[in-house]
N, C-alpha and C positions, 0 to 999 in steps of 0.2 A: 386345279389337280392339289388338293394339299393334301401333304405329303405324301405323295406323292412322288416319286424320284423324274426326276428331270427324260426323258428318252429324243435324241433327232429322230426330226419327218426321216430321215434315213434308215430309224429305225424302228420307228413305226411301219414303218414300209418292209421291212422283212416279215416284220413280227403277222403281217396282212399277208404275205406270202404264203409262210408257213402256214397259219391258223388260220386262213380264212373266211371260214365256218364257228369258229368262237366270238365271244362278247370278249373287245378288247385285254380285262384285267385276265381273260382265260388264258390267253394266247403268252402273258404275261407275264406268270408265273408260270402255266410249262419251260417254260425260257429259261426263266431264272434259277426253276428249281434243275434245267440240265448244265447251268453256270455253278454252282452248287455241286450240282454232282460230280462235273470233269474235274475242281478240282480238287474233290476226297476221292482220287482211282488210285489216292497209294493201299484206299481203305480194302475192307471185303466183302464181296457179292454178298453179301445180310446185310451191312454196313447200310447200302446207297440206296440215296433219298430214290423219289419219288420221283421218275421224268427225267432221272441220269443220264439214258440210253437214248433218248426218244431223239437228239438229231444228230447228225456228222460231227468227227469228229472237226473237220476240216470251218465249217461252221463254228461250233465252239470259239472256233481260235480267233472268228472273223466276231464275233456277236465282243469276245473278251477286246481284241483290239481298241474296237467302235467304242465300249464303255470306261474301257481305261485315257480315250481323245478327251470322254468329255466332263474325265472329272480333274 
C-alpha cells in the first residue's frame, strides 16, 4: 500500500460494513469525504463537498476517534 494511509483492521471492517458492494478505494473515498465535510460543518450548504452528509454524525465521531488513536 504505497502512498496510502495505514488503517486498522477495525476501520477496514467498518468500511466493509458501510459499503459492502464498493471496492475498497471507493469506500474509503466516501468515508474520507464525509469526514472532511464534517470538519467543515461551519461552511454553508453551497460549499459542502460531495459525500459530506453520507454518514451519520455518531459514526463520523467514532471514525474520527479511531483515526486519532492510530496517529
